[in-house]
Short mmCIF file of the C-alpha atoms (twelve columns), coordinates in Angstrom:
data_MODEL
# 
_entry.id   MODEL 
# 
loop_
_atom_site.group_PDB 
_atom_site.id 
_atom_site.type_symbol 
_atom_site.label_atom_id 
_atom_site.label_alt_id 
_atom_site.label_comp_id 
_atom_site.label_asym_id 
_atom_site.label_seq_id 
_atom_site.Cartn_x 
_atom_site.Cartn_y 
_atom_site.Cartn_z 
_atom_site.pdbx_PDB_model_num 
ATOM 1   C CA . MET A 1   113.471 103.550 118.084 1 
ATOM 2   C CA . GLU A 2   113.843 100.656 115.656 1 
ATOM 3   C CA . GLN A 3   117.095 100.276 113.728 1 
ATOM 4   C CA . ARG A 4   115.945 101.277 110.231 1 
ATOM 5   C CA . VAL A 5   115.779 104.168 107.773 1 
ATOM 6   C CA . HIS A 6   112.847 104.900 105.471 1 
ATOM 7   C CA . PHE A 7   113.949 108.171 103.870 1 
ATOM 8   C CA . VAL A 8   117.305 109.662 103.031 1 
ATOM 9   C CA . THR A 9   116.619 113.297 102.193 1 
ATOM 10  C CA . VAL A 10  119.366 115.520 100.827 1 
ATOM 11  C CA . ALA A 11  119.328 119.300 100.359 1 
ATOM 12  C CA . THR A 12  119.941 119.925 96.657  1 
ATOM 13  C CA . ARG A 13  121.143 123.260 95.257  1 
ATOM 14  C CA . ASP A 14  119.665 122.737 91.784  1 
ATOM 15  C CA . LEU A 15  116.638 120.465 91.692  1 
ATOM 16  C CA . ASP A 16  116.232 120.823 87.922  1 
ATOM 17  C CA . ARG A 17  119.804 119.601 87.333  1 
ATOM 18  C CA . ALA A 18  119.185 116.739 89.747  1 
ATOM 19  C CA . ARG A 19  116.020 115.784 87.837  1 
ATOM 20  C CA . ASP A 20  117.846 115.934 84.503  1 
ATOM 21  C CA . PHE A 21  120.659 113.784 85.897  1 
ATOM 22  C CA . TYR A 22  118.641 111.057 87.627  1 
ATOM 23  C CA . VAL A 23  115.600 110.883 85.347  1 
ATOM 24  C CA . ASP A 24  117.006 111.697 81.905  1 
ATOM 25  C CA . GLY A 25  120.631 110.684 82.455  1 
ATOM 26  C CA . LEU A 26  120.327 107.560 84.617  1 
ATOM 27  C CA . GLY A 27  116.801 106.564 83.628  1 
ATOM 28  C CA . TRP A 28  115.340 106.570 87.134  1 
ATOM 29  C CA . THR A 29  111.576 106.860 87.642  1 
ATOM 30  C CA . PRO A 30  110.416 109.377 90.263  1 
ATOM 31  C CA . THR A 31  107.898 108.222 92.834  1 
ATOM 32  C CA . LEU A 32  106.899 111.829 93.496  1 
ATOM 33  C CA . ASP A 33  108.066 114.988 91.745  1 
ATOM 34  C CA . VAL A 34  107.016 118.367 93.146  1 
ATOM 35  C CA . PRO A 35  108.655 121.018 90.915  1 
ATOM 36  C CA . ASP A 36  110.780 123.584 92.784  1 
ATOM 37  C CA . GLU A 37  110.462 121.546 95.994  1 
ATOM 38  C CA . ILE A 38  111.324 117.835 96.160  1 
ATOM 39  C CA . LEU A 39  111.930 114.745 94.068  1 
ATOM 40  C CA . PHE A 40  111.538 111.230 95.529  1 
ATOM 41  C CA . PHE A 41  112.863 107.933 94.185  1 
ATOM 42  C CA . GLN A 42  112.136 104.451 95.530  1 
ATOM 43  C CA . VAL A 43  115.681 103.065 95.971  1 
ATOM 44  C CA . ALA A 44  114.979 99.860  97.910  1 
ATOM 45  C CA . PRO A 45  112.021 98.118  99.521  1 
ATOM 46  C CA . GLY A 46  110.776 100.601 102.094 1 
ATOM 47  C CA . VAL A 47  113.500 103.171 101.351 1 
ATOM 48  C CA . MET A 48  113.135 106.477 99.510  1 
ATOM 49  C CA . LEU A 49  115.786 108.938 98.378  1 
ATOM 50  C CA . GLY A 50  114.516 112.521 98.519  1 
ATOM 51  C CA . LEU A 51  116.251 115.387 96.758  1 
ATOM 52  C CA . PHE A 52  114.897 118.503 98.446  1 
ATOM 53  C CA . GLU A 53  115.519 121.926 96.884  1 
ATOM 54  C CA . ALA A 54  117.958 123.609 99.318  1 
ATOM 55  C CA . GLU A 55  115.882 126.722 100.115 1 
ATOM 56  C CA . ALA A 56  112.734 124.635 100.627 1 
ATOM 57  C CA . PHE A 57  114.800 122.255 102.778 1 
ATOM 58  C CA . ALA A 58  115.968 125.146 104.996 1 
ATOM 59  C CA . ALA A 59  112.409 126.509 105.221 1 
ATOM 60  C CA . ASP A 60  111.146 123.068 106.253 1 
ATOM 61  C CA . LEU A 61  113.697 122.979 109.089 1 
ATOM 62  C CA . GLY A 62  112.388 126.268 110.424 1 
ATOM 63  C CA . ALA A 63  112.827 130.002 110.464 1 
ATOM 64  C CA . GLY A 64  116.391 131.167 110.684 1 
ATOM 65  C CA . THR A 65  117.920 127.898 109.506 1 
ATOM 66  C CA . PRO A 66  120.773 128.739 107.152 1 
ATOM 67  C CA . LEU A 67  121.163 127.041 103.793 1 
ATOM 68  C CA . LEU A 68  123.421 124.071 104.250 1 
ATOM 69  C CA . PRO A 69  126.491 123.344 102.129 1 
ATOM 70  C CA . ALA A 70  126.623 120.299 99.864  1 
ATOM 71  C CA . PRO A 71  126.536 117.099 101.920 1 
ATOM 72  C CA . THR A 72  129.973 115.697 102.731 1 
ATOM 73  C CA . GLY A 73  131.476 112.867 104.693 1 
ATOM 74  C CA . PHE A 74  129.301 110.067 103.322 1 
ATOM 75  C CA . THR A 75  128.513 108.182 100.147 1 
ATOM 76  C CA . LEU A 76  125.435 106.498 98.796  1 
ATOM 77  C CA . SER A 77  126.505 103.106 97.451  1 
ATOM 78  C CA . HIS A 78  125.139 101.177 94.500  1 
ATOM 79  C CA . ASN A 79  126.328 97.564  94.414  1 
ATOM 80  C CA . VAL A 80  126.456 95.713  91.101  1 
ATOM 81  C CA . GLU A 81  127.249 92.255  89.738  1 
ATOM 82  C CA . SER A 82  130.641 92.815  88.079  1 
ATOM 83  C CA . PRO A 83  133.615 95.164  87.680  1 
ATOM 84  C CA . ALA A 84  132.516 95.786  84.080  1 
ATOM 85  C CA . GLU A 85  129.157 97.032  85.369  1 
ATOM 86  C CA . VAL A 86  130.963 99.420  87.739  1 
ATOM 87  C CA . ASP A 87  132.821 100.911 84.768  1 
ATOM 88  C CA . ARG A 88  129.647 101.064 82.650  1 
ATOM 89  C CA . ILE A 89  127.698 102.935 85.335  1 
ATOM 90  C CA . LEU A 90  130.556 105.359 85.988  1 
ATOM 91  C CA . ALA A 91  130.623 106.138 82.252  1 
ATOM 92  C CA . GLN A 92  126.817 106.537 82.169  1 
ATOM 93  C CA . ALA A 93  126.935 108.887 85.162  1 
ATOM 94  C CA . ALA A 94  129.716 110.957 83.552  1 
ATOM 95  C CA . ALA A 95  127.762 111.194 80.297  1 
ATOM 96  C CA . ALA A 96  124.741 112.399 82.299  1 
ATOM 97  C CA . GLY A 97  126.744 115.199 83.959  1 
ATOM 98  C CA . ALA A 98  128.415 113.607 86.975  1 
ATOM 99  C CA . THR A 99  132.062 114.092 87.873  1 
ATOM 100 C CA . VAL A 100 133.972 110.843 88.219  1 
ATOM 101 C CA . VAL A 101 135.904 111.308 91.463  1 
ATOM 102 C CA . LYS A 102 137.598 107.907 91.459  1 
ATOM 103 C CA . SER A 103 137.701 105.710 88.382  1 
ATOM 104 C CA . GLY A 104 136.934 102.005 88.709  1 
ATOM 105 C CA . GLN A 105 139.704 100.143 90.512  1 
ATOM 106 C CA . HIS A 106 140.385 97.267  92.856  1 
ATOM 107 C CA . ALA A 107 139.293 98.068  96.393  1 
ATOM 108 C CA . ALA A 108 140.791 97.301  99.789  1 
ATOM 109 C CA . PHE A 109 137.658 95.276  100.637 1 
ATOM 110 C CA . GLY A 110 138.546 92.780  97.895  1 
ATOM 111 C CA . GLY A 111 136.123 93.963  95.252  1 
ATOM 112 C CA . TYR A 112 136.141 96.708  92.649  1 
ATOM 113 C CA . HIS A 113 134.701 100.219 92.928  1 
ATOM 114 C CA . GLY A 114 134.672 103.837 91.793  1 
ATOM 115 C CA . HIS A 115 132.995 107.071 92.839  1 
ATOM 116 C CA . PHE A 116 131.132 109.897 91.153  1 
ATOM 117 C CA . ALA A 117 129.583 113.165 92.326  1 
ATOM 118 C CA . ASP A 118 126.180 114.065 90.909  1 
ATOM 119 C CA . PRO A 119 125.668 117.621 89.554  1 
ATOM 120 C CA . ASN A 120 124.884 118.810 93.110  1 
ATOM 121 C CA . ASP A 121 128.004 117.105 94.582  1 
ATOM 122 C CA . LEU A 122 126.160 114.174 96.182  1 
ATOM 123 C CA . LEU A 123 128.804 111.450 96.297  1 
ATOM 124 C CA . TRP A 124 128.042 107.937 95.043  1 
ATOM 125 C CA . GLU A 125 130.094 104.756 95.180  1 
ATOM 126 C CA . VAL A 126 129.494 102.098 92.533  1 
ATOM 127 C CA . ALA A 127 130.901 98.802  93.770  1 
ATOM 128 C CA . HIS A 128 131.198 95.134  92.957  1 
ATOM 129 C CA . ASN A 129 131.748 93.202  96.183  1 
ATOM 130 C CA . PRO A 130 131.621 89.430  95.815  1 
ATOM 131 C CA . ASP A 131 131.230 89.132  99.611  1 
ATOM 132 C CA . TRP A 132 128.045 91.245  99.710  1 
ATOM 133 C CA . GLN A 133 124.775 89.333  99.620  1 
ATOM 134 C CA . VAL A 134 121.207 90.561  99.942  1 
ATOM 135 C CA . ALA A 135 118.655 87.907  100.886 1 
ATOM 136 C CA . GLU A 136 115.115 87.887  99.487  1 
ATOM 137 C CA . ASP A 137 113.868 89.348  102.781 1 
ATOM 138 C CA . GLY A 138 116.305 92.286  102.368 1 
ATOM 139 C CA . ARG A 139 118.816 91.211  105.016 1 
ATOM 140 C CA . VAL A 140 122.414 92.001  104.090 1 
ATOM 141 C CA . THR A 141 125.308 89.649  104.787 1 
ATOM 142 C CA . LEU A 142 128.858 90.960  104.708 1 
ATOM 143 C CA . GLY A 143 131.521 88.308  104.295 1 
ATOM 144 C CA . PRO A 144 132.026 85.230  102.170 1 
ATOM 145 C CA . PRO A 145 128.900 83.154  101.492 1 
ATOM 146 C CA . GLU A 146 128.326 80.390  104.013 1 
ATOM 147 C CA . GLU A 147 129.102 76.924  102.694 1 
# 
């Protein structure tokens, strides 16, 4: 198996609230929107975020699969160009219905970050990391830029 991910699909308790939050609140454009089932967003070259209505998600896994609780133990991260942009996005997310879990602040990694939970408790980090670079081919470099 190659080391890559094409879809991140998350069971979502309230797909309508998710749609309102991401589309109306954050201004995202869905790639595919199947009411009462799933909502897909292109989030990077070759990578989709799927928000799958929880009961449909359980049915897709198979008979007898219980509904799963809100996802925990991970964050989706959105990296931005400045600390001010971190604060702006946290405020935009809060205005759209998110709960700010951690306000913007200096981070142990040397940058600046904060966290919010979307209306279905999916946890996001918004971060400015000056040592994070993404090349035109999509490769990520962690650490100070090479001289």
